[in-house]
N, C-alpha and C positions, 0 to 999 in steps of 0.2 A: 243408035248409037249411046249410049246418055253421057252428058259430061258427067263425069267426077266435080261434088259443089266445092269451088275457092275455097280458101281459109285465109285470113288476110293475115300477113307472115306479123309472130309475139311480138312486144315493145318492146325496142333496146331495152336493155336495164339502166335502171340509176346510176351515175358515177362521173368520177370526180371531173370536171370542165366539162358535162353537158350544155348545151344552152338551154337557155331558159325561155316560157314562149315567153313571149314581147307580146305586148300592147300595139292593134292594128296602129299604124299608120295613117292618120289624117290627119287634116290639116299642116302639108308639107313637114320640114323636116328630113330631116338624111336619113336613110336607111342603106346597111346591108350591117354581113353577119362574113363575121372569120372567127377565129380562132388559134392560139400560138402558142408554143413551149415555153417554160421557163422553168430554174430551179426551182427546183421542191413539186412540178406540175406544171398541165397543161392548163392554160385561163381560157375560159369563154368568151367573146365578145361577144355584144349584142345591143344594133343601134337601130332608133326608129322611136321612138316614145312618142312622138306629137300627140298622138291625141290621149296619153295620159295628162302629158302635160299642160293639155289644156284643161283640161277637166281637175286639175290639182293648182290653176292660178287662183281661183279660191281660197282653195286650205293654204298659200304660200303667205293666205294673211295671220294664220293663228301655229304660225311654223314656228321654229328656236329663237330666242335675242342671245346673246355674248359674250361671252371676258375673253380677250384680247390676248396669247400669247406671242412674248417676240425673243432673239436673245437666237438661243441655241438651234444649234443646222438640229439635230436630233429633235425632230416634233414633240415628241410622246416624253420627252426628260421635262419632269418637272411642270404640269402643267395651269394652270392655274385653276381652282375646283368654281363650280355654281354653285349660287348662294342662294337658299331660298328669297331673302331682301328683295333680289335682281330678276323678275319673273323672264321669262320668257319670249319676248314679242319678235313680230315679223311685219317687213317691210308692209306697208301696203301702197296703198294706191295712188293718197296723196303726200306720202310722205317718200312713196320713191321719185319723186317728182326733179327732187333731186340731185346735182351729177359729182357721183362719191366717187373721193380724187385717188389715183392710185397709191395701194396697198391700203386700201380700206376696206378692202369683202370683206378679209374675216372676221374684220369687229364687225359687223351687220349680218355675215348669215349666218357664222358657222359656230363663236366660240357661245357655251351654256349649253343646258341639253338638247336634245329633241326629241320632241313631243308632238305625233306626229296624229292626224285623226281623220279620215275623210270614209263619211257613209257606214257600213261596217269593220271597215278597214283601221288598225288604230294601234303603232311602232313607238315604240322610248328606247335611248341610246344616252348612251354615258357620256358627257362631251371627253376629251382625252386632249384632243388641240386643236387650236387654230392660225395661219401662219400670212402673212405679207409679203409678195415678193414686187418690188418696184420696175423687174422687168421678168422675160421668163428664164433667162438661161439658169438660174438654178434647178429648176424642173420642168426646164422643155426642152431638147434638143435642139441644135442647130437647124434640123431641115424646119421646124417648126417655128420657129423664130422667122427662118425664109417666108412663109407664108402668112406673118403680119402680125404672130403675137406680142403684144406692149408690154403686157403686164397680169399675171396671176397671181391666184389666192386658192386656199386647202385649209380644208377641216376635218377632224377625226372622231369618230364616233362606235361606241363599243356598248352593244344590247346582246343580247341573252348571256347573262351573265360570266359576261367578257370570253366568249365563244366567238363571238359575231365581232368584223372591226368594219367601219364603213369609213370610204377615203372617198371625199370628195373634192374635185381642181375643179376653178375656175379660172379657163385662159381667157383671156378679152382679147378681142384686134380692132383692125383699125373700123371693118366695113360688117355691116350682115352680110356681104357674099364671102369677105373672108371668111368669117367664122362659120357660114356654111359650109365652105371648100373645105375649110381644116378639116368636119366635124365628119365628112363624107366620106374622108379618105385617111382618118383617123387611122395610125395604125401600133403594136405597144415598145416601137422606137421612136415614138416623138417624145413621150415620157420617164423622164427622171424623178421616180417617186423617191419621197423624203425617209432614210433611215428611219426605224421602226414604225413607217406608214401602214407594213401591212403586220396581221398576227401572225406569228410562231403557228410552227404545226398543223399547220395550214393542213383541210384536204376539200376544200373548193375557193375555188377562184375563178369569179368572172370580172366584166368592166362591160360598162355599155359609154357613149358620148353622145350628145346633144346639144344642138345648136339651140340658143335662144339670143334673139336680138345679135349684138356685136360678144357675145362669147356661146366657149363650147364651156358645156360643164361633164366631166367625165368622173365617169362613180365607178370605186372600185369596192368590192365586196369581198374576203376573205373570213373563210369560219375555218373550225377546226372540229372534228369527228366531234357527232351532237346534233350539229344543226343537220337541218333538212333542208333538203335544194328550194321547194319552196318558198320556206322563211324568209334566206337567200335573195332566190332573186324576188320577191317584195322588199327587203330593205331595199337594193340593188334600184330595182325600177321606183319604188316611189323614192326614192331619198331622191334621184336624181333631178325626179321630174319637178319635187319640191321649190331646189334649187333654180333651178331651171324656170321655170311659172314666177317667181319672187323675182329674177331676174329681168322679168321681160314688165316689173315697174321703173326699170331703172334707166337712167339715160345715162348711157355707158360712155 
C-alpha cells in the first residue's frame, strides 16, 4: 500500500495582531514572545533583536537628531517642528562617552526627523513629539518601578503619509542585570502610554522590548489600513534596534 503524499498545511492568513518575523537573536539579549488584547484589537509582542541591534551599532551613528518637547501631558500636542537648519545627527562613540543627565535622553535621541539607512533598507519618519521623564511613574507601572526603573524618555514619529506611528520609550535601570530582567519579563501592564501616543483607527498594533546596557527600549508600532504588515515590522524592528544601538555608546 502506498502512502499518499503529505502536503503542508496552508499558511495562516495575514491579520491583525500577527507576530512579525523577528531576527534570529544572537549575541545575548532577551527573547520571548506573547500577545495581548487591548481596546481596539490585539497587540503582537516580539522580543529578540540581539542580532539586528549589533548590526545597527554602526547605523546609529547616522540616526536622527533632535528638538526637545516639554510641557503637555499629551505628547502629540503642539510639537516643535524640525528645521532644515538643524540636520539630524546621532551619538558617536566619542560623543556618547559623556553621562546623560536624567531627563535628557529625549533631546539626544528622539526629536527631529528619523532618517534611517542600512544597506538596501531606508526608512524616513516625521517628528511628532519627544519628552523626558525624571522618574518612571508617569509612563510606567509601579511593578516596573519596583524592578529598578529610574527615569525614562519617549519619542514619537509618523510615517507612510501619517498612517503609521512609531513610539519608542527608553526605561533606564540601576544595572545591566536589572534592565535585562525587565526586558525578559516585559508585559503590557508595565507600560502607561501617554495620551495620543498611538495612532487613531489602527488595524495593526505591535510592540517589542530590547535591553541595551542599563536601559530597556520598548518600541510600539500602530498603523492604519493601507500599511502592510511587512512595513510595520520593519519600522518596529529597525526603529527599536536603532535606539538600542545608540544607547550602547552612552554611559547611563
